[in-house]
C-alpha positions in Angstrom: 147.5 109.2 112.2 143.8 108.5 111.7 142.6 105.5 109.8 139.1 105.2 108.4 137.5 101.9 107.7 134.2 101.2 106.0 132.5 98.2 107.4 129.4 96.4 106.2 126.9 95.3 108.8 124.8 92.1 108.5 122.0 94.1 107.0 124.3 95.4 104.2 124.5 99.0 105.5 127.9 100.6 105.8 129.3 102.3 108.9 132.4 104.4 109.4 134.7 103.2 112.1 137.8 105.0 113.0 140.7 103.4 114.7 142.6 106.2 116.3 146.4 105.6 116.6 146.9 109.0 118.3 144.6 110.9 120.7 144.2 114.7 121.0 145.9 114.5 124.4 149.0 112.8 122.9 149.1 115.6 120.3 149.1 118.3 123.0 151.7 116.5 125.1 154.0 115.6 122.3 157.4 117.3 122.6 160.0 117.5 119.9 163.7 117.8 120.5 165.1 121.2 119.5 167.6 121.2 116.6 169.6 123.8 115.0 167.5 125.6 112.3 164.4 123.7 113.4 160.8 124.7 113.2 159.4 127.6 115.2 158.4 126.1 118.5 155.5 128.5 119.0 154.1 127.7 115.5 154.5 124.0 116.0 152.7 124.2 119.4 149.9 126.3 118.0 149.5 123.9 115.1 149.4 120.9 117.4 146.8 122.7 119.6 144.7 123.4 116.6 145.2 119.8 115.4 144.2 118.4 118.8 141.1 120.6 118.9 140.1 119.6 115.4 140.7 115.9 116.2 138.6 116.3 119.4 135.8 118.0 117.4 135.9 115.2 114.7 135.9 112.5 117.4 132.9 114.1 119.0 131.2 114.5 115.7 131.9 110.8 114.8 130.5 109.8 118.2 127.4 111.9 117.6 127.0 110.4 114.1 127.4 106.9 115.4 124.8 107.5 118.2 122.5 109.0 115.6 123.1 106.0 113.3 122.2 103.6 116.2 119.1 105.6 116.9 118.1 105.6 113.3 118.7 101.8 113.1 116.4 101.4 116.1 113.8 103.6 114.5 114.1 101.7 111.3 113.6 98.4 113.1 110.5 99.9 114.8 109.2 101.1 111.5 109.8 97.8 109.8 108.0 96.0 112.6 105.1 98.5 112.2 105.1 97.8 108.4 105.1 94.1 109.0 102.2 94.5 111.5 100.3 96.7 109.1 100.7 94.2 106.3 99.5 91.4 108.6 96.5 93.5 109.7 95.7 94.3 106.1 95.9 90.6 105.2 93.6 89.8 108.1 91.2 92.5 107.1 91.2 91.4 103.5 90.6 87.8 104.6 87.8 88.9 106.9 86.3 91.0 104.1 86.4 88.1 101.8 84.8 85.8 104.4 82.1 88.3 105.1 81.4 88.8 101.4 81.2 85.0 100.9 78.9 84.5 103.9 76.7 87.4 102.7 76.5 85.9 99.2 75.6 82.5 100.7 73.0 84.0 102.9 71.6 86.0 100.0 71.4 82.8 97.9 69.7 81.0 100.8 67.2 83.8 101.2 66.5 83.9 97.5 66.1 80.1 97.4 63.8 80.2 100.4 61.7 83.0 98.8 61.5 81.1 95.6 60.3 78.0 97.4 57.8 80.1 99.4 56.6 81.6 96.1 56.2 78.2 94.6 54.2 77.0 97.6 52.0 80.0 97.6 51.4 79.6 93.8 50.5 75.9 94.3 48.1 76.9 97.1 46.5 79.6 95.0 46.1 77.1 92.1 44.7 74.5 94.5 42.2 77.1 95.9 41.3 78.2 92.3 40.6 74.5 91.4 38.6 74.0 94.6 36.6 77.2 94.0 36.0 76.1 90.4 34.7 72.7 91.6 32.4 74.5 94.1 31.1 76.8 91.4 30.5 73.8 89.1 28.7 72.0 92.0 26.6 75.1 92.8 25.7 75.5 89.2 24.6 71.8 89.1 22.6 72.3 92.3 21.0 75.5 90.9 20.1 73.7 87.7 18.6 70.8 89.7 16.8 73.3 91.9 15.5 75.1 88.8 14.4 71.8 87.3 12.7 70.7 90.5 11.1 74.1 90.9 9.9 74.1 87.3 8.5 70.6 87.8 6.7 71.7 91.0 5.3 74.8 89.4 4.1 72.9 86.4 2.5 70.4 88.8 0.7 73.2 90.6 -0.3 74.7 87.3 -1.7 71.4 86.2 -3.6 71.1 89.4 -4.9 74.7 89.2 -5.7 74.5 85.5 -7.8 71.4 85.7 
């Protein structure tokens, strides 16, 4: 007799476990007493041999499935670990990207503020230079007028001396 049990692992997956109460060897070695009008011994032996072979095949298949299941569980664990690592790496990359973006924005703001300050200084210097040049022009105009006045007075003095 073969019993099948479905067990649930800790992770909630199911596995098929089989508690065998009889082995293929026991089937082959089982002997039945002969009775009057009993079954055909050759047919019973042939059936038991077939049954033993099928039970052996099923046992091997179950073992193969269990091994495959264990291998798949291991592969799943590896894949889950990879997924976890990828999620962590993605989070780190996003955080780094955000940090880089924030630093770039801060640097851009600093550069813009510096450029604006430099522009204001340059504009103030230009205005100062314009005012200075304007004062020089005014002073030169006054000197020119004084020179013209002095020259005119001198020329008039010479004309008066010559004309007399």
